[in-house]
Structure formats: structure tokens, C-alpha cells
Steps between C-alpha positions, in 0.01 A plus 500: 500500500331266249706253306337284233624142547696343219598631152231277349241730657608811312552300180151360519337841551698649206419199277131534581468857377394398151248242628131578560457489877176448684387459861179400678431689826356296789411620847476263797328505834187692402325677664778605740869440575663786688220714349470736799737722701611335820401645832744535790363182660580300188140473373397620155295820473132422445282632219757529217474161329260610227688827439832320463346260251336785313836681465685184394241407245499858362881488459481168314225631273693815431802289400285307256600163630280187502511361856416179682449537872517201738261498790541359849131444563516486876638856495215603282244332720639653815498841343127458435340769285833679453664181371225444248510862393874489448476195279223654298744788424732247329223335306335822395838615365494200265769310691493123559496342842658163591523296814781527752331242735269560791747588776847514330660194672851386417457173306811361658330511836166336414383186319381475139149439622508818711625702202223358282244605761657849498455521124143376507404736782647792314310400184173504691553871563656599167277321251176686576688824538652469151191346345302811590746696276503238221835365593651169616787394722775391261824521706623379835821622660654298781559700816872579526526333157554170683367233258580198720788384720447131416427331171175359623372837621616678192325253266180470702425866498613539142244245401234652725544837331436345162168336594354735762199695373599637161869436558776740612822582331794564736608860479873527452716796591841583364588833667488567874609828649447416871242780510356356829825600679479857384121512550533407867750780556302751301181425699695572822646823373162634374344399827757710684439785254879467428453587138865573437588134586193379311637671188846351552341156522294561183815614312700202621214268400497635146880479469488139625213416267703624203786275598278197540322551165839490326621211709212271418484594136862398464447183710216387281694578181788298633280202584270504199715667233240781464287716723154364539207728589567579865255474789549774766400423856378796708282522818188703588676752720501867590854526351383375164191719509744792525764360262344263245511743209874556563560121521323447171691781342823306576367232260387753242848663492650160433277436197239270661141500388232390750306177425252292690605201706331266253698644212826485691449136600415398147872522426664150467717566805194464723422158351829368643386253771546623851624202698718701735433361850608746770363663813600836363342717228759584240423710194433307180852569358650285768231228445575498125872465577418200719290342227782558248751350745728800472655435844659776707438837337759679719294811547397696799201723529536839664290538814317815609706744707514386865378836633166458329403179688648632824282812477195276447588334830530827689872564458593818314871417512654541152224702345680744264520844655389384841737576796 
């Protein structure tokens, strides 16, 4: 059973009904993150990367949402022709592509110099790809949203991003629905041709996403005194290829309009300095609270149902309707 945490959450959602709401949709880990059904031996099924991206892009286009995708360029390189074809689908749809580093390392586990090399190496792949379509790399999103676990590392890479090539703006994110947890389970279910469980996972994912949209909207209203344009974090997965129109409909039903990442981050909230030094990757509402020195917020986020992650790891215990 889902319980929204704290009376301020409901109050914030009700208070926001008269406010114009907007959200930018972003998709991480292009061209593939759990984008294929899983075989019995734990390997992803070959030959579906392009088709998964085609379906995901089509769903986003149908929803009429501007989108920025963030590319792990090593994944694209290793996929060869398929990786390039998949990224072209996003560009040909009119979407923007940003950098998500070369190999998606956790910044807390490497040096500033190594992260700067990751960024430069990703740029060497992305710049000609985007230039061929008349576009430029404008945004960088840190892997795991980890912007630096020491002050020196945080500040070094922040400065590097400003001066490298044409400069990169850090891509924020304010709403996280843990889609990677559900995506892993969904890929296992589809790989087993267990479509009944796959549909249960998809429905649970949508219910959880609705809860998290409301949670973060209220969190940001509590911290800022208003709801800024939100930035939704999704991943390039088979689950989202099959569900993205339903996910975006959750926003539409709540009165959100879809805007570009640039438009969202033009709001004054995103000009608040990010000096939060942590090895973790909190959403921006928590970062804003830190900058405003709000102290303990006394809130607790709901986690995905335990059975979903267990199923992803080969344990069907707890799946609704399973003996």
C-alpha cells in the first residue's frame, strides 16, 4: 500500500493546482540500458538495440515532448553501426543529445583528471556526430549524478566544463522514479516470455512513478516556495520503450506542459549555486535545500516494492499472484 509521506506533500500538490506546471524530459544511458530482453544465461538478447530505440523515440514524438538524451559514448562505440543508427534516430526526431561521459564511471571513485578525460573523450565522439546534424553538445550529466565527493574534485570539473570546447552546462534532474530497478526486472520477464509478470512490473512502475512525481513536486515547493520547471530522469530501456507514453501521460494529467531542458533550466532555481559535496547523487530539490541551509527535512522517500528487485535477481518470491 502506498502512503504519501507527510501532510505537506498533499498540501503542496493541492496548492500547485492553480500554477502553470512544466517538465523537461531527459533520457540517460543512450543508446542502451536494459534495452533488450535477458536470456536465461543473463546476457541481453542481440539485435534489438535499434528497434528498442526506434520504439522509445516514437513514443516520445507521439507525446509531443522535447527531449534531451545523454549518451555513454563507449556503449555507442561498442555497438558499432547499430549504436550510430540508434543515435541518429534521436537526432532525426529533432531531439538534443548531451554527454553522459565516455564510460559512465562513478566520480567518487576516480580523480578529477580522470573525469575530465572521460568528458573530453566523449566529446570527441559526440561533436562530429551532432555537427553533421547542425547541432552542438550543450549539456553534460554526471554519471550517477555524482558531482564530486571532495571540494577540490567538485570545483575542478565544474571549471573544466565551463571552458572545454564550447562549454557544457550541467544537466540537473529533479524527479527520479528508479526506472532502472523496474527495467531490470522487466527485461528478465520479457526474456522468459513471462508476459503476465512483465505487465505487473509495468503497472507497478507506473504507479510508483505517479507517487514520485507528486513527491518531488511537493519537495521542491517546500524548499523553494514554488514549483520550478521539473526535469524528469528516465533511461533508454525496453521498459520505457513500452511505457513512455503512459509515463508522460502521468504528467499531462497533472497539468504539466513539456518544455526543453534549456527552457526548464532558465528558471532562477537552476542558477542557485551547486556547492553540495557528496559521493551520492541526490535530486536537485535536496541540493537546493542544502544551499538554503534548511537542515533536516524529516521526509522519507518510498522505495520500489521489494519483489521487483528480487525478480530481477532471479527470485520470483513475492510477485503478486505467484504461488
